C-alpha positions in Angstrom: -1.2 -70.1 -29.0 -0.8 -67.7 -26.2 -3.1 -64.8 -26.1 -1.1 -61.5 -26.7 -1.2 -59.1 -23.8 -1.6 -55.4 -24.1 0.1 -52.7 -21.9 -1.4 -49.6 -20.6 0.9 -46.7 -20.9 -0.2 -45.5 -17.5 1.1 -48.7 -16.0 4.5 -48.0 -17.4 4.4 -44.5 -15.8 3.3 -46.0 -12.5 5.8 -48.6 -12.5 8.7 -46.3 -13.2 7.5 -43.9 -10.4 7.2 -46.8 -8.0 10.7 -48.0 -8.9 12.1 -44.4 -8.4 10.3 -44.2 -4.9 11.5 -47.5 -3.7 15.1 -46.7 -4.8 15.2 -43.2 -3.6 16.5 -42.0 -6.8 15.6 -38.5 -8.1 14.2 -37.9 -11.3 17.4 -36.0 -12.4 19.7 -38.9 -11.2 17.3 -41.4 -13.3 17.5 -39.2 -16.3 21.4 -39.0 -16.2 21.5 -42.8 -15.9 19.3 -43.3 -19.1 20.6 -40.3 -21.1 17.7 -37.9 -20.4 17.5 -34.4 -18.9 15.3 -33.8 -16.0 12.6 -31.9 -18.1 12.3 -34.8 -20.4 11.8 -37.2 -17.6 9.2 -35.0 -16.0 7.3 -34.8 -19.2 7.5 -38.6 -20.0 6.3 -39.2 -16.3 3.4 -36.8 -16.8 2.5 -38.5 -20.0 3.1 -35.5 -22.3 6.0 -37.4 -24.0 6.4 -41.1 -24.7 9.1 -43.3 -23.4 11.0 -44.8 -26.1 12.1 -48.4 -26.4 15.6 -47.1 -25.6 14.2 -45.5 -22.5 12.4 -48.6 -21.5 15.3 -50.9 -21.9 17.8 -48.6 -20.2 15.2 -48.3 -17.3 14.9 -52.0 -17.1 18.7 -52.6 -17.0 19.1 -49.7 -14.3 16.6 -51.2 -12.1 17.3 -54.9 -12.9 13.7 -55.7 -13.7 12.4 -57.1 -17.0 10.8 -55.0 -19.8 7.6 -56.9 -19.1 7.6 -55.8 -15.7 7.8 -52.1 -16.7 5.0 -52.7 -19.2 2.7 -54.2 -16.6 2.8 -57.6 -18.2 4.3 -59.0 -14.9 4.7 -57.7 -11.3 7.5 -55.3 -10.6 9.7 -56.8 -8.0 
């Protein structure tokens, strides 16, 4: 049986920041794409609010990466 891998919430934030930086997308643009306001995006990226499963899956779809990559269970490509 495979050992379950945990994820660190800081990795989620770091991975989303990395994707935003590499794409040149602003936080406001990102928020519009996934259905969040700029303030909510900022609070989530500061760790004051949590990303929901909906946020994570929308982000994965937007950047064409796997949910596992966002969660830090595999490399973000």
